[in-house]
N, C-alpha and C positions, 0 to 999 in steps of 0.2 A: 710421188704425188698421188697416184691412184690409191695406194695403200692408206695414206692419210685421209684421202677423200672417203674411202670406204668406212674407215673408223668413225669419221665425223658423221657420215650419213647414217650409220647404225645408231649412234647416240641421238641424233635428231629424230630418227624414226621412232625410237623407243620412247623418247620424251613426248613427242607430238601425237603419235598414232597408237603407241602401245605395243609395237612389234619391231624388233631389230632388223627384220628383213623387208619391211614395207617401204622400199625405195627403189628408184632406178637411177642409174648414172649414165651420162653421155659424155664421152671424151670428144673435145673439139680439136681436131687436127688442123694442119695448115690450110687445106682447101675448104674447110667448113667453119672458119672463124672470121671475126671482124677485127679483133684486137691481136697484137703481137703476143706471143708466148702461149704456152700450153694452158688449158683450163678444162675443168669438168663441170658439168651441170648435175646437181643433185635434185631429184624430183621425188617428193614424198607422195606415195601412191595410195596406200591403204587397202585397195581392193582391185579386183580384175577389171571392173568397169572403168575405173580411173586410168588404169594402164592402157586399156583399149582406146580411151579418149585421147590420151597422150599420143599414141601411135597414129591415130586418125588426124590429129592436128598437125603433127610433123609431116605426115604424108601429104596433106593438103598444101602446106607451106612449100615443100619441095616441088610439088606438081606445079604450083603457081610460078615458082622461080624457073622451072624448066620450060614453061610456056611463055616466059618473059612477061608475065602479068604482074608479078611482084619482083621488085628490084633484088638482084642477087649481089650483095656487096662483099662477097668472099674474095680474098686476094687471088689474083691470077698468076700462074707461073709465067715468067717472062723469058723462058729459054726457047 
């Protein structure tokens, strides 16, 4: 799945941004997903500032979830 995602991301990045490596991928494992099954997120970045913005937004989301300000709807292990 990750190999297919990488190939798709490279094609998208080349077509949309003009560089095969202008993307980021995030794998969503069990504790960080809402839907059943594996999935990845492909984010077309383009430059360092967009990458920094992505990390800033993700850190803010996770901080709000940790402080219980934003609902965390990730599944919980029932063991």
